[in-house]
N, CA and C atoms of all chains as a GROMACS GRO file, in nm:
protein
  456
    1UNK      N    1   2.840  -7.962  -0.331
    1UNK     CA    2   2.856  -7.841  -0.339
    1UNK      C    3   2.838  -7.709  -0.224
    2UNK      N    4   2.888  -7.658  -0.276
    2UNK     CA    5   2.870  -7.493  -0.145
    2UNK      C    6   2.797  -7.380  -0.229
    3UNK      N    7   2.735  -7.320  -0.178
    3UNK     CA    8   2.726  -7.192  -0.234
    3UNK      C    9   2.709  -7.098  -0.129
    4UNK      N   10   2.750  -6.957  -0.134
    4UNK     CA   11   2.785  -6.874  -0.054
    4UNK      C   12   2.643  -6.751  -0.115
    5UNK      N   13   2.602  -6.697   0.007
    5UNK     CA   14   2.485  -6.569  -0.049
    5UNK      C   15   2.530  -6.500   0.067
    6UNK      N   16   2.529  -6.340  -0.021
    6UNK     CA   17   2.529  -6.210   0.071
    6UNK      C   18   2.434  -6.149   0.062
    7UNK      N   19   2.393  -6.090   0.158
    7UNK     CA   20   2.266  -6.027   0.196
    7UNK      C   21   2.290  -5.885   0.262
    8UNK      N   22   2.220  -5.770   0.188
    8UNK     CA   23   2.319  -5.678   0.231
    8UNK      C   24   2.176  -5.599   0.215
    9UNK      N   25   2.170  -5.464   0.317
    9UNK     CA   26   2.062  -5.406   0.263
    9UNK      C   27   2.076  -5.279   0.176
   10UNK      N   28   1.940  -5.274   0.096
   10UNK     CA   29   1.986  -5.179  -0.001
   10UNK      C   30   2.037  -5.049  -0.003
   11UNK      N   31   2.053  -4.959  -0.079
   11UNK     CA   32   2.122  -4.824  -0.056
   11UNK      C   33   2.041  -4.747  -0.027
   12UNK      N   34   2.026  -4.685   0.060
   12UNK     CA   35   1.898  -4.572   0.093
   12UNK      C   36   1.846  -4.615   0.237
   13UNK      N   37   1.852  -4.736   0.234
   13UNK     CA   38   1.814  -4.814   0.358
   13UNK      C   39   1.906  -4.795   0.510
   14UNK      N   40   1.864  -4.743   0.583
   14UNK     CA   41   1.926  -4.645   0.714
   14UNK      C   42   1.978  -4.861   0.776
   15UNK      N   43   2.096  -4.807   0.802
   15UNK     CA   44   2.196  -4.958   0.857
   15UNK      C   45   2.253  -4.903   1.006
   16UNK      N   46   2.121  -4.929   1.168
   16UNK     CA   47   2.229  -4.856   1.252
   16UNK      C   48   2.306  -4.943   1.267
   17UNK      N   49   2.321  -5.079   1.268
   17UNK     CA   50   2.432  -5.172   1.282
   17UNK      C   51   2.556  -5.109   1.228
   18UNK      N   52   2.550  -5.117   1.129
   18UNK     CA   53   2.687  -5.047   1.062
   18UNK      C   54   2.714  -4.888   1.058
   19UNK      N   55   2.629  -4.827   1.123
   19UNK     CA   56   2.628  -4.652   1.222
   19UNK      C   57   2.718  -4.697   1.378
   20UNK      N   58   2.654  -4.823   1.394
   20UNK     CA   59   2.705  -4.832   1.527
   20UNK      C   60   2.882  -4.860   1.531
   21UNK      N   61   2.886  -4.947   1.434
   21UNK     CA   62   3.022  -4.999   1.433
   21UNK      C   63   3.108  -4.882   1.381
   22UNK      N   64   3.065  -4.818   1.291
   22UNK     CA   65   3.202  -4.646   1.252
   22UNK      C   66   3.159  -4.596   1.367
   23UNK      N   67   3.059  -4.569   1.434
   23UNK     CA   68   3.132  -4.468   1.554
   23UNK      C   69   3.250  -4.559   1.653
   24UNK      N   70   3.190  -4.679   1.684
   24UNK     CA   71   3.294  -4.770   1.746
   24UNK      C   72   3.406  -4.761   1.677
   25UNK      N   73   3.434  -4.739   1.577
   25UNK     CA   74   3.611  -4.792   1.538
   25UNK      C   75   3.686  -4.642   1.516
   26UNK      N   76   3.567  -4.521   1.528
   26UNK     CA   77   3.591  -4.380   1.590
   26UNK      C   78   3.643  -4.390   1.714
   27UNK      N   79   3.561  -4.448   1.765
   27UNK     CA   80   3.615  -4.435   1.973
   27UNK      C   81   3.726  -4.504   1.954
   28UNK      N   82   3.805  -4.574   1.878
   28UNK     CA   83   3.901  -4.695   1.937
   28UNK      C   84   4.004  -4.597   1.848
   29UNK      N   85   4.016  -4.528   1.807
   29UNK     CA   86   4.114  -4.458   1.712
   29UNK      C   87   4.110  -4.477   1.583
   30UNK      N   88   4.030  -4.534   1.509
   30UNK     CA   89   4.102  -4.576   1.408
   30UNK      C   90   4.017  -4.453   1.273
   31UNK      N   91   4.095  -4.390   1.239
   31UNK     CA   92   4.056  -4.281   1.162
   31UNK      C   93   4.061  -4.285   0.994
   32UNK      N   94   3.954  -4.203   0.999
   32UNK     CA   95   3.918  -4.216   0.801
   32UNK      C   96   3.836  -4.309   0.765
   33UNK      N   97   3.732  -4.372   0.832
   33UNK     CA   98   3.598  -4.478   0.857
   33UNK      C   99   3.509  -4.381   0.793
   34UNK      N  100   3.486  -4.364   0.649
   34UNK     CA  101   3.348  -4.274   0.622
   34UNK      C  102   3.248  -4.356   0.631
   35UNK      N  103   3.210  -4.493   0.606
   35UNK     CA  104   3.117  -4.559   0.616
   35UNK      C  105   3.130  -4.712   0.657
   36UNK      N  106   3.017  -4.746   0.686
   36UNK     CA  107   3.008  -4.903   0.766
   36UNK      C  108   2.861  -4.971   0.672
   37UNK      N  109   2.841  -5.055   0.642
   37UNK     CA  110   2.777  -5.137   0.604
   37UNK      C  111   2.757  -5.284   0.657
   38UNK      N  112   2.681  -5.308   0.772
   38UNK     CA  113   2.643  -5.498   0.744
   38UNK      C  114   2.547  -5.573   0.704
   39UNK      N  115   2.571  -5.643   0.679
   39UNK     CA  116   2.491  -5.753   0.618
   39UNK      C  117   2.560  -5.931   0.657
   40UNK      N  118   2.445  -5.982   0.616
   40UNK     CA  119   2.462  -6.141   0.623
   40UNK      C  120   2.507  -6.214   0.504
   41UNK      N  121   2.621  -6.319   0.559
   41UNK     CA  122   2.669  -6.398   0.437
   41UNK      C  123   2.585  -6.519   0.514
   42UNK      N  124   2.588  -6.650   0.376
   42UNK     CA  125   2.533  -6.746   0.471
   42UNK      C  126   2.585  -6.823   0.382
   43UNK      N  127   2.640  -6.976   0.450
   43UNK     CA  128   2.701  -7.074   0.352
   43UNK      C  129   2.633  -7.182   0.325
   44UNK      N  130   2.583  -7.240   0.243
   44UNK     CA  131   2.498  -7.341   0.190
   44UNK      C  132   2.575  -7.502   0.177
   45UNK      N  133   2.571  -7.597   0.223
   45UNK     CA  134   2.638  -7.688   0.160
   45UNK      C  135   2.497  -7.756   0.088
   46UNK      N  136   2.530  -7.782  -0.020
   46UNK     CA  137   2.428  -7.844  -0.117
   46UNK      C  138   2.447  -7.973  -0.168
   47UNK      N  139   2.309  -8.025  -0.243
   47UNK     CA  140   2.340  -8.166  -0.304
   47UNK      C  141   2.391  -8.105  -0.445
   48UNK      N  142   2.467  -8.248  -0.485
   48UNK     CA  143   2.582  -8.164  -0.639
   48UNK      C  144   2.479  -8.184  -0.706
   49UNK      N  145   2.459  -8.017  -0.796
   49UNK     CA  146   2.355  -8.014  -0.907
   49UNK      C  147   2.286  -7.930  -0.886
   50UNK      N  148   2.310  -7.874  -0.800
   50UNK     CA  149   2.176  -7.749  -0.732
   50UNK      C  150   2.210  -7.661  -0.808
   51UNK      N  151   2.125  -7.583  -0.841
   51UNK     CA  152   2.084  -7.495  -0.981
   51UNK      C  153   2.151  -7.336  -0.925
   52UNK      N  154   2.169  -7.205  -0.939
   52UNK     CA  155   2.156  -7.108  -0.887
   52UNK      C  156   2.026  -7.060  -0.886
   53UNK      N  157   1.950  -7.132  -0.983
   53UNK     CA  158   1.789  -7.090  -1.000
   53UNK      C  159   1.723  -7.106  -0.811
   54UNK      N  160   1.756  -7.215  -0.813
   54UNK     CA  161   1.699  -7.286  -0.677
   54UNK      C  162   1.763  -7.200  -0.586
   55UNK      N  163   1.835  -7.190  -0.548
   55UNK     CA  164   1.950  -7.095  -0.473
   55UNK      C  165   1.871  -6.954  -0.468
   56UNK      N  166   1.867  -6.882  -0.580
   56UNK     CA  167   1.802  -6.793  -0.588
   56UNK      C  168   1.662  -6.785  -0.511
   57UNK      N  169   1.571  -6.881  -0.527
   57UNK     CA  170   1.487  -6.926  -0.507
   57UNK      C  171   1.443  -6.899  -0.352
   58UNK      N  172   1.559  -6.968  -0.285
   58UNK     CA  173   1.555  -6.974  -0.153
   58UNK      C  174   1.597  -6.867  -0.092
   59UNK      N  175   1.616  -6.756  -0.185
   59UNK     CA  176   1.670  -6.605  -0.136
   59UNK      C  177   1.547  -6.528  -0.133
   60UNK      N  178   1.471  -6.562  -0.237
   60UNK     CA  179   1.349  -6.519  -0.245
   60UNK      C  180   1.229  -6.521  -0.148
   61UNK      N  181   1.237  -6.662  -0.103
   61UNK     CA  182   1.166  -6.706   0.007
   61UNK      C  183   1.174  -6.692   0.164
   62UNK      N  184   1.320  -6.703   0.172
   62UNK     CA  185   1.330  -6.693   0.292
   62UNK      C  186   1.498  -6.646   0.335
   63UNK      N  187   1.583  -6.660   0.241
   63UNK     CA  188   1.691  -6.583   0.315
   63UNK      C  189   1.708  -6.429   0.322
   64UNK      N  190   1.661  -6.359   0.223
   64UNK     CA  191   1.628  -6.229   0.216
   64UNK      C  192   1.493  -6.155   0.246
   65UNK      N  193   1.492  -6.036   0.291
   65UNK     CA  194   1.376  -5.941   0.279
   65UNK      C  195   1.370  -5.864   0.184
   66UNK      N  196   1.342  -5.870   0.023
   66UNK     CA  197   1.394  -5.815  -0.082
   66UNK      C  198   1.301  -5.682  -0.082
   67UNK      N  199   1.223  -5.656   0.028
   67UNK     CA  200   1.173  -5.521   0.055
   67UNK      C  201   1.319  -5.413   0.047
   68UNK      N  202   1.374  -5.426   0.149
   68UNK     CA  203   1.478  -5.365   0.188
   68UNK      C  204   1.633  -5.435   0.176
   69UNK      N  205   1.621  -5.546   0.137
   69UNK     CA  206   1.789  -5.611   0.100
   69UNK      C  207   1.786  -5.681  -0.012
   70UNK      N  208   1.897  -5.653  -0.030
   70UNK     CA  209   1.956  -5.710  -0.163
   70UNK      C  210   2.032  -5.834  -0.178
   71UNK      N  211   2.042  -5.950  -0.252
   71UNK     CA  212   2.134  -6.065  -0.224
   71UNK      C  213   2.184  -6.079  -0.342
   72UNK      N  214   2.297  -6.124  -0.326
   72UNK     CA  215   2.421  -6.195  -0.461
   72UNK      C  216   2.444  -6.353  -0.443
   73UNK      N  217   2.406  -6.419  -0.535
   73UNK     CA  218   2.429  -6.591  -0.520
   73UNK      C  219   2.556  -6.617  -0.579
   74UNK      N  220   2.710  -6.689  -0.498
   74UNK     CA  221   2.793  -6.714  -0.559
   74UNK      C  222   2.798  -6.865  -0.498
   75UNK      N  223   2.784  -6.936  -0.660
   75UNK     CA  224   2.866  -7.100  -0.650
   75UNK      C  225   2.986  -7.091  -0.627
   76UNK      N  226   3.028  -7.218  -0.533
   76UNK     CA  227   3.168  -7.210  -0.509
   76UNK      C  228   3.191  -7.370  -0.545
   77UNK      N  229   3.881  -4.618  -0.112
   77UNK     CA  230   3.899  -4.740  -0.100
   77UNK      C  231   3.792  -4.837   0.003
   78UNK      N  232   3.762  -4.969  -0.065
   78UNK     CA  233   3.684  -4.999  -0.007
   78UNK      C  234   3.693  -5.127   0.086
   79UNK      N  235   3.697  -5.220   0.160
   79UNK     CA  236   3.745  -5.309   0.227
   79UNK      C  237   3.616  -5.409   0.245
   80UNK      N  238   3.633  -5.536   0.259
   80UNK     CA  239   3.502  -5.616   0.287
   80UNK      C  240   3.593  -5.715   0.363
   81UNK      N  241   3.494  -5.780   0.504
   81UNK     CA  242   3.501  -5.850   0.600
   81UNK      C  243   3.408  -5.925   0.604
   82UNK      N  244   3.441  -6.050   0.601
   82UNK     CA  245   3.387  -6.188   0.625
   82UNK      C  246   3.413  -6.251   0.757
   83UNK      N  247   3.335  -6.244   0.896
   83UNK     CA  248   3.336  -6.275   1.003
   83UNK      C  249   3.234  -6.433   1.020
   84UNK      N  250   3.290  -6.551   1.046
   84UNK     CA  251   3.208  -6.611   1.034
   84UNK      C  252   3.238  -6.732   1.164
   85UNK      N  253   3.163  -6.787   1.235
   85UNK     CA  254   3.181  -6.909   1.354
   85UNK      C  255   3.281  -6.988   1.275
   86UNK      N  256   3.359  -7.017   1.346
   86UNK     CA  257   3.492  -7.130   1.361
   86UNK      C  258   3.453  -7.215   1.355
   87UNK      N  259   3.478  -7.357   1.293
   87UNK     CA  260   3.406  -7.476   1.275
   87UNK      C  261   3.455  -7.532   1.416
   88UNK      N  262   3.310  -7.610   1.463
   88UNK     CA  263   3.320  -7.663   1.572
   88UNK      C  264   3.255  -7.595   1.654
   89UNK      N  265   3.207  -7.457   1.636
   89UNK     CA  266   3.087  -7.373   1.721
   89UNK      C  267   2.984  -7.402   1.681
   90UNK      N  268   2.883  -7.391   1.759
   90UNK     CA  269   2.723  -7.429   1.770
   90UNK      C  270   2.719  -7.331   1.650
   91UNK      N  271   2.614  -7.331   1.582
   91UNK     CA  272   2.531  -7.203   1.505
   91UNK      C  273   2.406  -7.225   1.476
   92UNK      N  274   2.329  -7.197   1.625
   92UNK     CA  275   2.203  -7.221   1.616
   92UNK      C  276   2.122  -7.140   1.502
   93UNK      N  277   2.144  -7.008   1.465
   93UNK     CA  278   2.085  -6.942   1.381
   93UNK      C  279   2.109  -6.992   1.196
   94UNK      N  280   2.242  -7.070   1.190
   94UNK     CA  281   2.257  -7.132   1.066
   94UNK      C  282   2.173  -7.315   1.036
   95UNK      N  283   2.135  -7.333   1.160
   95UNK     CA  284   2.069  -7.444   1.203
   95UNK      C  285   1.929  -7.406   1.149
   96UNK      N  286   1.889  -7.306   1.264
   96UNK     CA  287   1.746  -7.278   1.204
   96UNK      C  288   1.741  -7.264   1.072
   97UNK      N  289   1.796  -7.165   0.980
   97UNK     CA  290   1.825  -7.150   0.885
   97UNK      C  291   1.758  -7.296   0.767
   98UNK      N  292   1.858  -7.413   0.806
   98UNK     CA  293   1.824  -7.503   0.746
   98UNK      C  294   1.727  -7.578   0.748
   99UNK      N  295   1.651  -7.571   0.872
   99UNK     CA  296   1.548  -7.642   0.926
   99UNK      C  297   1.430  -7.597   0.823
  100UNK      N  298   1.386  -7.448   0.856
  100UNK     CA  299   1.357  -7.371   0.754
  100UNK      C  300   1.337  -7.427   0.617
  101UNK      N  301   1.447  -7.443   0.561
  101UNK     CA  302   1.498  -7.444   0.409
  101UNK      C  303   1.378  -7.615   0.343
  102UNK      N  304   1.409  -7.689   0.479
  102UNK     CA  305   1.366  -7.815   0.480
  102UNK      C  306   1.240  -7.797   0.454
  103UNK      N  307   1.156  -7.679   0.554
  103UNK     CA  308   1.001  -7.705   0.562
  103UNK      C  309   0.964  -7.630   0.443
  104UNK      N  310   1.025  -7.526   0.420
  104UNK     CA  311   0.994  -7.489   0.252
  104UNK      C  312   1.021  -7.589   0.111
  105UNK      N  313   1.042  -7.702   0.154
  105UNK     CA  314   1.015  -7.785   0.071
  105UNK      C  315   1.214  -7.811  -0.016
  106UNK      N  316   1.300  -7.692  -0.015
  106UNK     CA  317   1.420  -7.794  -0.066
  106UNK      C  318   1.502  -7.838   0.022
  107UNK      N  319   1.518  -7.946  -0.071
  107UNK     CA  320   1.593  -8.093  -0.011
  107UNK      C  321   1.720  -8.074  -0.038
  108UNK      N  322   1.786  -8.134   0.021
  108UNK     CA  323   1.947  -8.179  -0.004
  108UNK      C  324   2.065  -8.058   0.057
  109UNK      N  325   1.945  -7.972   0.124
  109UNK     CA  326   2.032  -7.897   0.241
  109UNK      C  327   2.103  -7.962   0.324
  110UNK      N  328   2.224  -7.982   0.330
  110UNK     CA  329   2.294  -8.067   0.419
  110UNK      C  330   2.365  -7.986   0.545
  111UNK      N  331   2.368  -7.870   0.502
  111UNK     CA  332   2.446  -7.765   0.614
  111UNK      C  333   2.422  -7.623   0.612
  112UNK      N  334   2.387  -7.524   0.683
  112UNK     CA  335   2.399  -7.410   0.663
  112UNK      C  336   2.481  -7.308   0.774
  113UNK      N  337   2.569  -7.262   0.746
  113UNK     CA  338   2.673  -7.139   0.836
  113UNK      C  339   2.629  -7.021   0.799
  114UNK      N  340   2.627  -6.920   0.930
  114UNK     CA  341   2.538  -6.803   0.923
  114UNK      C  342   2.655  -6.683   0.956
  115UNK      N  343   2.703  -6.606   0.902
  115UNK     CA  344   2.824  -6.529   0.958
  115UNK      C  345   2.786  -6.402   0.854
  116UNK      N  346   2.901  -6.305   0.899
  116UNK     CA  347   2.858  -6.160   0.918
  116UNK      C  348   2.948  -6.113   0.810
  117UNK      N  349   2.904  -6.022   0.719
  117UNK     CA  350   2.996  -5.955   0.580
  117UNK      C  351   2.989  -5.762   0.667
  118UNK      N  352   3.085  -5.677   0.653
  118UNK     CA  353   3.094  -5.551   0.710
  118UNK      C  354   3.156  -5.511   0.586
  119UNK      N  355   3.136  -5.428   0.531
  119UNK     CA  356   3.152  -5.351   0.380
  119UNK      C  357   3.180  -5.217   0.470
  120UNK      N  358   3.333  -5.187   0.449
  120UNK     CA  359   3.417  -5.024   0.509
  120UNK      C  360   3.443  -4.940   0.408
  121UNK      N  361   3.387  -4.803   0.428
  121UNK     CA  362   3.438  -4.730   0.300
  121UNK      C  363   3.551  -4.687   0.397
  122UNK      N  364   3.688  -4.676   0.337
  122UNK     CA  365   3.807  -4.630   0.427
  122UNK      C  366   3.877  -4.528   0.368
  123UNK      N  367   3.953  -4.425   0.407
  123UNK     CA  368   4.017  -4.360   0.352
  123UNK      C  369   4.171  -4.428   0.242
  124UNK      N  370   4.202  -4.365   0.141
  124UNK     CA  371   4.295  -4.454   0.054
  124UNK      C  372   4.419  -4.490   0.127
  125UNK      N  373   4.464  -4.551   0.096
  125UNK     CA  374   4.601  -4.608   0.150
  125UNK      C  375   4.595  -4.657   0.279
  126UNK      N  376   4.483  -4.698   0.349
  126UNK     CA  377   4.460  -4.748   0.452
  126UNK      C  378   4.502  -4.930   0.408
  127UNK      N  379   4.575  -4.916   0.528
  127UNK     CA  380   4.634  -5.087   0.464
  127UNK      C  381   4.576  -5.222   0.551
  128UNK      N  382   4.618  -5.312   0.488
  128UNK     CA  383   4.522  -5.471   0.526
  128UNK      C  384   4.570  -5.472   0.671
  129UNK      N  385   4.668  -5.414   0.735
  129UNK     CA  386   4.732  -5.452   0.879
  129UNK      C  387   4.597  -5.394   0.907
  130UNK      N  388   4.586  -5.268   0.930
  130UNK     CA  389   4.491  -5.192   1.013
  130UNK      C  390   4.343  -5.246   1.003
  131UNK      N  391   4.312  -5.279   0.884
  131UNK     CA  392   4.142  -5.379   0.919
  131UNK      C  393   4.215  -5.495   1.007
  132UNK      N  394   4.285  -5.543   0.981
  132UNK     CA  395   4.296  -5.691   1.056
  132UNK      C  396   4.280  -5.626   1.194
  133UNK      N  397   4.400  -5.495   1.225
  133UNK     CA  398   4.392  -5.490   1.376
  133UNK      C  399   4.252  -5.430   1.394
  134UNK      N  400   4.121  -5.352   1.314
  134UNK     CA  401   3.978  -5.352   1.313
  134UNK      C  402   3.910  -5.447   1.364
  135UNK      N  403   3.972  -5.608   1.301
  135UNK     CA  404   3.861  -5.754   1.314
  135UNK      C  405   3.923  -5.791   1.456
  136UNK      N  406   4.077  -5.790   1.487
  136UNK     CA  407   4.106  -5.806   1.638
  136UNK      C  408   4.031  -5.738   1.742
  137UNK      N  409   4.030  -5.632   1.705
  137UNK     CA  410   3.970  -5.549   1.840
  137UNK      C  411   3.841  -5.498   1.839
  138UNK      N  412   3.745  -5.526   1.757
  138UNK     CA  413   3.595  -5.492   1.725
  138UNK      C  414   3.532  -5.574   1.674
  139UNK      N  415   3.558  -5.615   1.540
  139UNK     CA  416   3.446  -5.654   1.456
  139UNK      C  417   3.446  -5.840   1.480
  140UNK      N  418   3.522  -5.875   1.482
  140UNK     CA  419   3.480  -6.034   1.507
  140UNK      C  420   3.566  -6.046   1.688
  141UNK      N  421   3.520  -6.155   1.753
  141UNK     CA  422   3.538  -6.248   1.842
  141UNK      C  423   3.593  -6.324   1.837
  142UNK      N  424   3.747  -6.301   1.805
  142UNK     CA  425   3.808  -6.414   1.785
  142UNK      C  426   3.845  -6.562   1.877
  143UNK      N  427   3.781  -6.547   2.006
  143UNK     CA  428   3.772  -6.664   2.036
  143UNK      C  429   3.656  -6.790   1.976
  144UNK      N  430   3.574  -6.734   1.920
  144UNK     CA  431   3.467  -6.796   1.841
  144UNK      C  432   3.464  -6.831   1.692
  145UNK      N  433   3.524  -6.706   1.665
  145UNK     CA  434   3.483  -6.616   1.520
  145UNK      C  435   3.624  -6.611   1.460
  146UNK      N  436   3.600  -6.655   1.305
  146UNK     CA  437   3.716  -6.611   1.182
  146UNK      C  438   3.679  -6.527   1.127
  147UNK      N  439   3.802  -6.473   1.082
  147UNK     CA  440   3.750  -6.312   1.016
  147UNK      C  441   3.868  -6.330   0.846
  148UNK      N  442   3.807  -6.280   0.771
  148UNK     CA  443   3.897  -6.272   0.626
  148UNK      C  444   3.885  -6.138   0.613
  149UNK      N  445   3.988  -6.095   0.532
  149UNK     CA  446   3.959  -5.930   0.497
  149UNK      C  447   3.996  -5.991   0.352
  150UNK      N  448   3.956  -5.860   0.254
  150UNK     CA  449   3.907  -5.856   0.149
  150UNK      C  450   3.944  -5.699   0.103
  151UNK      N  451   4.055  -5.657   0.027
  151UNK     CA  452   4.061  -5.506  -0.008
  151UNK      C  453   3.987  -5.490  -0.166
  152UNK      N  454   3.877  -5.427  -0.175
  152UNK     CA  455   3.845  -5.380  -0.280
  152UNK      C  456   3.909  -5.283  -0.357
   0.00000   0.00000   0.00000
């Protein structure tokens, strides 16, 4: 089975990488880009029957820094 | 309107970051993790009426390195 985890910076946490992308898009002539946030997506190939709780534990322990990042787990 | 772009390394392209995560999960006692691929997710806040074609163009020009990465656009 597969799981996909999205890790994004929490709202209010400064995202310089996203800000750089926003600026670069403007430079390239793309108008109307009001904001950009960049995060990580992690695709896991797991043993069948792995529970969502286990994936949440992986996020808490390793995949996300829960002080500044939020995560979202999706089982595929 | 919002758009979400997923950028992943193409199959066959080595992903050392994903490999490091896989190894670390094993070290933490999570068994049965057969593979990990790590990519980027970019959330764009766009002017209303921006077409998917425009977002694809952003990907081609800036957001993805299409030699080694594939992208997927989702309008929200």
